[in-house]
C-alpha positions as CSV (number, residue, x, y, z in Angstrom):
1,M,15.3,-1.9,-13.3
2,Q,13.8,1.7,-13.1
3,S,11.8,2.7,-16.1
4,S,12.7,6.3,-17.4
5,N,9.0,7.1,-16.7
6,D,9.1,6.0,-13.1
7,G,9.3,8.6,-10.3
8,S,11.7,8.1,-7.3
9,F,10.7,7.9,-3.6
10,S,12.2,11.4,-3.3
11,D,9.8,12.7,-6.1
12,L,6.8,11.0,-4.3
13,S,7.7,12.4,-0.9
14,D,7.8,15.9,-2.4
15,L,4.5,15.4,-3.8
16,I,3.2,14.2,-0.5
17,Q,4.7,17.2,1.4
18,N,3.1,19.6,-1.0
19,T,-0.3,18.2,-0.5
20,P,-2.6,20.0,2.1
21,K,-3.5,17.9,5.1
22,G,-6.7,16.0,4.5
23,E,-6.6,16.3,0.7
24,T,-6.2,13.6,-1.9
25,L,-3.1,13.1,-4.0
26,Q,-3.9,11.5,-7.3
27,L,-0.8,9.5,-8.6
28,T,-0.3,9.7,-12.6
29,K,2.8,7.3,-12.7
30,N,4.7,4.5,-11.0
31,Y,7.3,5.3,-8.1
32,K,10.2,3.0,-7.4
33,F,12.9,3.2,-4.7
34,D,16.5,3.9,-6.0
35,N,19.2,3.5,-3.5
36,N,21.5,5.9,-5.3
37,T,19.0,8.9,-4.7
38,D,16.4,7.7,-2.1
39,F,18.7,6.4,0.8
40,S,16.9,8.8,3.1
41,Y,13.6,7.1,2.5
42,K,14.9,3.5,3.0
43,E,13.0,3.2,6.3
44,S,9.7,4.6,4.6
45,I,8.0,7.6,3.3
46,E,5.8,9.0,6.1
47,L,2.1,9.9,5.6
48,D,-0.3,11.7,7.9
49,F,-3.7,13.2,7.2
50,I,-3.7,12.2,3.6
51,T,-5.5,10.2,0.8
52,I,-3.4,8.7,-1.8
53,D,-5.5,7.5,-4.9
54,G,-2.9,5.5,-7.1
55,S,-5.2,5.3,-10.1
56,G,-3.8,1.8,-10.6
57,N,-0.2,2.8,-10.4
58,S,2.4,1.0,-8.4
59,I,4.9,1.9,-5.7
60,D,8.0,-0.4,-5.7
61,G,10.3,-0.7,-2.7
62,S,12.9,-2.6,-5.1
63,G,13.2,-5.3,-2.2
64,Q,15.2,-2.6,-0.2
65,A,12.8,-0.3,1.4
66,R,9.6,-0.2,3.3
67,I,7.0,1.9,1.4
68,F,5.0,3.7,4.0
69,Y,4.9,4.6,7.6
70,T,1.5,5.9,8.5
71,F,0.3,8.2,11.4
72,N,-3.3,9.7,11.4
73,N,-6.1,9.5,9.1
74,V,-4.4,7.9,6.0
75,T,-6.3,6.2,3.2
76,L,-4.7,4.4,0.4
77,K,-6.8,3.4,-2.7
78,N,-6.5,2.1,-6.2
79,L,-2.9,1.3,-5.6
80,K,-0.3,-1.6,-5.9
81,L,2.4,-1.7,-3.2
82,I,5.0,-4.1,-4.3
83,N,8.5,-5.3,-3.2
84,G,8.6,-3.5,-0.1
85,F,11.2,-4.6,2.7
86,G,11.3,-3.7,6.4
87,D,11.6,-5.3,9.9
88,K,7.9,-4.9,10.8
89,G,5.8,-4.2,7.9
90,G,7.2,-4.7,4.3
91,A,4.7,-2.3,2.7
92,I,3.3,-0.5,5.6
93,N,4.1,0.2,9.2
94,S,1.0,1.8,10.8
95,N,1.4,3.7,14.0
96,T,-2.1,4.7,14.4
97,S,-4.8,4.0,11.6
98,V,-4.8,3.2,7.8
99,N,-7.4,2.4,5.6
100,C,-6.9,0.5,2.3
101,D,-9.3,0.2,-0.6
102,N,-8.6,-1.8,-3.6
103,V,-4.8,-2.1,-2.8
104,V,-2.7,-4.9,-3.9
105,F,0.1,-6.0,-1.8
106,E,2.7,-8.3,-3.6
107,N,6.0,-9.7,-3.0
108,N,6.5,-7.5,0.1
109,S,8.8,-9.0,2.9
110,A,9.7,-8.3,6.7
111,K,12.6,-9.6,8.6
112,I,10.3,-10.1,11.7
113,I,6.5,-9.6,11.3
114,G,3.9,-8.5,9.0
115,G,5.1,-9.1,5.3
116,G,2.4,-6.9,4.0
117,I,1.3,-4.8,6.8
118,Y,2.1,-4.2,10.4
119,A,-0.8,-2.3,12.0
120,Y,-2.4,-1.2,15.3
121,Y,-5.8,-0.1,13.6
122,L,-6.6,-1.4,10.2
123,S,-9.7,-1.3,7.7
124,L,-9.3,-3.2,4.4
125,N,-11.9,-3.4,1.4
126,N,-11.2,-5.3,-1.7
127,C,-7.6,-5.7,-1.1
128,T,-5.3,-8.5,-2.4
129,F,-2.2,-9.9,-0.8
130,N,-0.1,-12.1,-2.9
131,T,3.2,-13.9,-2.0
132,N,4.1,-11.7,0.9
133,Y,6.9,-13.2,3.4
134,A,7.6,-12.9,7.1
135,A,8.3,-15.1,9.9
136,N,4.8,-14.1,11.7
137,G,1.9,-12.4,9.8
138,S,3.0,-13.1,6.3
139,S,0.4,-10.9,5.1
140,I,-0.9,-8.8,8.0
141,Y,0.2,-8.5,11.7
142,L,-2.2,-6.7,14.0
143,N,-1.0,-5.6,17.3
144,N,-4.0,-3.6,18.5
145,R,-5.3,-2.4,21.9
146,V,-8.5,-0.4,21.2
147,G,-9.4,-0.3,17.4
148,E,-11.7,-2.5,15.5
149,I,-10.5,-4.4,12.6
150,D,-12.6,-4.9,9.4
151,I,-11.4,-7.0,6.3
152,P,-14.3,-7.3,3.6
153,D,-14.0,-8.5,0.2
154,S,-10.3,-9.4,0.1
155,L,-8.0,-12.2,-1.3
156,I,-5.1,-13.4,0.6
157,N,-3.0,-16.1,-1.1
158,N,0.4,-17.7,-2.1
159,S,1.8,-16.9,1.3
160,I,5.5,-17.8,2.1
161,F,6.5,-18.5,5.5
162,K,10.1,-18.2,6.7
163,N,9.7,-20.6,9.5
164,I,7.2,-23.2,10.6
165,D,5.2,-20.9,12.6
166,G,4.1,-18.4,9.9
167,N,0.4,-17.2,9.7
168,N,-1.4,-15.2,7.0
169,I,-3.0,-12.9,9.6
170,F,-1.5,-12.7,13.0
171,I,-3.8,-10.9,15.5
172,N,-2.2,-10.2,19.0
173,N,-3.8,-8.4,22.1
174,T,-6.7,-6.9,20.3
175,P,-9.8,-6.8,22.5
176,K,-12.1,-5.4,19.8
177,D,-13.8,-7.6,17.4
178,I,-12.4,-8.4,14.0
179,K,-14.8,-8.7,11.1
180,I,-13.6,-10.7,8.0
181,N,-16.4,-10.9,5.3
182,N,-16.5,-12.3,1.6
183,S,-12.9,-13.0,1.5
184,I,-10.7,-15.9,0.4
185,F,-7.5,-17.4,2.0
186,E,-5.9,-19.9,-0.2
187,N,-2.5,-21.7,-1.2
188,T,-0.8,-21.7,2.1
189,I,1.5,-24.5,2.9
190,S,3.5,-24.5,6.2
191,Q,4.4,-27.1,8.9
192,N,2.8,-25.1,11.7
193,G,1.2,-22.1,10.3
194,R,-2.4,-21.2,9.4
195,A,-4.6,-18.7,7.8
196,I,-5.5,-16.9,10.9
197,F,-3.7,-17.0,14.3
198,S,-5.2,-15.1,17.1
199,Q,-4.2,-14.6,20.9
200,S,-5.8,-12.6,23.6
201,A,-8.3,-11.1,21.0
202,G,-12.0,-10.1,20.9
203,D,-14.5,-12.0,18.7
204,I,-13.5,-13.1,15.2
205,N,-16.6,-12.8,13.1
206,I,-16.2,-14.6,9.7
207,Y,-18.9,-14.4,7.1
208,N,-19.1,-15.8,3.6
209,T,-15.3,-16.5,3.5
210,K,-13.6,-19.3,1.9
211,F,-10.4,-21.2,3.0
212,R,-8.9,-23.1,0.1
213,N,-5.8,-25.3,-0.3
214,L,-4.4,-24.7,3.2
215,K,-2.0,-27.3,4.4
216,S,-0.6,-27.3,8.0
217,G,0.3,-29.7,10.6
218,N,-1.4,-27.6,13.3
219,G,-4.6,-25.7,12.3
220,A,-4.6,-24.9,8.7
221,A,-7.4,-22.5,8.8
222,L,-7.7,-20.9,12.4
223,L,-5.6,-21.4,15.5
224,L,-7.1,-19.3,18.4
225,F,-6.0,-18.9,22.0
226,S,-8.1,-16.8,24.4
227,T,-10.2,-15.8,21.5
228,S,-13.6,-16.9,20.2
229,A,-14.8,-17.3,16.5
230,K,-18.2,-16.9,14.9
231,I,-18.4,-18.4,11.5
232,D,-21.4,-18.0,9.1
233,K,-21.1,-19.8,5.9
């Protein structure tokens, strides 16, 4: 149910369109998708050359809409992205680069891949992925050909897999290195899923990261093909 104080996706899109390129939009309230007024944003709100500082507020897809589709130089911070829904990327589908700092991804889902994020280039800092859902890449699906991936100080937990091959992070065809530092993967149960699945990727460098309460019939923490991993406890 939408609070009378919540803005709509249409309201948020208007604010974004009126923010000069390269500037920061500071949110002062929550925004929630309403199918009666926001149908044109069901596929997402588009972002390009913008920083959005959520100030702790949330953007809610109502289980009906993806939240953002990002293009160039997009930064999201101090924000909650919840109940997003799409085919690739429940909360975010990133065509180029997206930087997320102190962002919570919760209860997002994708019909195909990337319950939280589907991305080509990605930087995360101090982010939390909680109870996201997809067939592959329940939290993050990375399909990247040139950019480096950096995931420090993040929590990925309570993942839900649609089928037996779900993965918290699915890394595909990513020749650059992936860095995961000071993060936690926990509470994942799947017949054949794992915390990190990587194929045809560069080195995965894992530092000071904990894997807890992961249960799987085939590689609960890591499953790697044509990929090498460096793990420093």
